[in-house]
N, C-alpha and C positions, 0 to 999 in steps of 0.2 A: 230737100228738107230746109235749106237756108232760107229760101223765100217764105216759107210757111212760119218760121219763127220770128224774123225781123224784116218788116217791110221798108221800102225805101220811102222816107218822108219827102214831102214837097221840098223843093230846092229853096233855101232862106235867102232870096236875092237881096234882102236889106242887110243881112248879116254878111254876105259876101261882099257887098259894096263897102261897108264899114271896114271890114278887114283888109280888102285890097287897098283902101285908101291908106290905111296904117302901113301895110306891105310896101307900097310904093314910096312912102315917106321914109322907111327905115333902110332904103337900099336894097330890098328884095333879099335879105340874108337873114332876118331875126325870125327864127322859128317860134319864138314865144307869142308871136302874133296870133297863132292858132288858139291861144287861151286867153286873149284880150277881153276883159270883162266876162269870162267864162261863157260868152254868148253861144258859140258852137257847142261846147260840151252841154250846156243846159238845153239848147235846141234838140240835141239828139235824145237826151235824157228824158225830156218832156214826152217825146214820141215813142220811146222804147222802155221806159222804167219798169212796167208792169211785166212785160215779156222778159226783160234781163232778170228781174227778181225771180221769175219762174224757174229759170235755168241757172240761179245761183250767182249772178253777177250783180255788181254793185257800181255806184256812181265812180268810184276809184278806178274800175275797170275801163269805163269809157275814157277817163284822163289818160290811163296808161295806153290805151289803144290809140288815141290821138297823138300822145307823145311819140309812140313808136312809128306812126304813120304822118308825122308832121311834114315830111317831104311831099306826100301825097295831098295833104291838105293844102298846102302852099301851091301845089300845081293847080289844084281846083280853084283856089282864090285868085290865081293869075290867069286863069282861063285855058290852061294847058290840057287839062282833063275835064271830063263832065262830071257832074253831081253824082250820076249814077255809078261811073267808074270809082269815084272817090268812096262813096258809101259801101260798094261792093268790097273794097279794101278793108274797110272798118268792120263790116259784118264778118268777113272771113277771120280777121284777127280776133274780134270778140268771141266767135264761135270756136276758134282753135283753143280757147282757154277752157272749153268744155269737152266733156266726152260722152258719148252715148252709153247709157247704162244697159237698158234692154230695149229691143225693138218695141216701139209704141209707147215706152214710158218716158220719152222726153230725154233732156240733157242735164247733167249736173256739172258744177264746176269741179275741175281737176284739183286734186289735192297738190299744193305746191310743195315741192321737195326741199327739204332744208339739209344743212351739212350732215346733222345726225343721222338722216336716212342712209347716208353713204357709208357711215362708219360701222 
């Protein structure tokens, strides 16, 4: 079902090259590079926004997913993992924020529990 919801977009080699230059200039430790100019989040949003909206996810969910997986993004930028491997992590992370409602009815965003839910 994962592949039917979010498809792997083409690898953005221009973005990778730009981010890699920044990554190497920063001593390979700066996780904020993933968000430089919002190039990578915007690229993913441009490819997935309609599908993400359908399952109740927003722009902020892409940002959170990239933040949680910044180590994997840096591994892709540095050439340690492939684009496909990186995207698979992001897709899994995004879809973990959803839950199946009924067979064939698609996915909806999980309700985030707050402190009051536990009181």
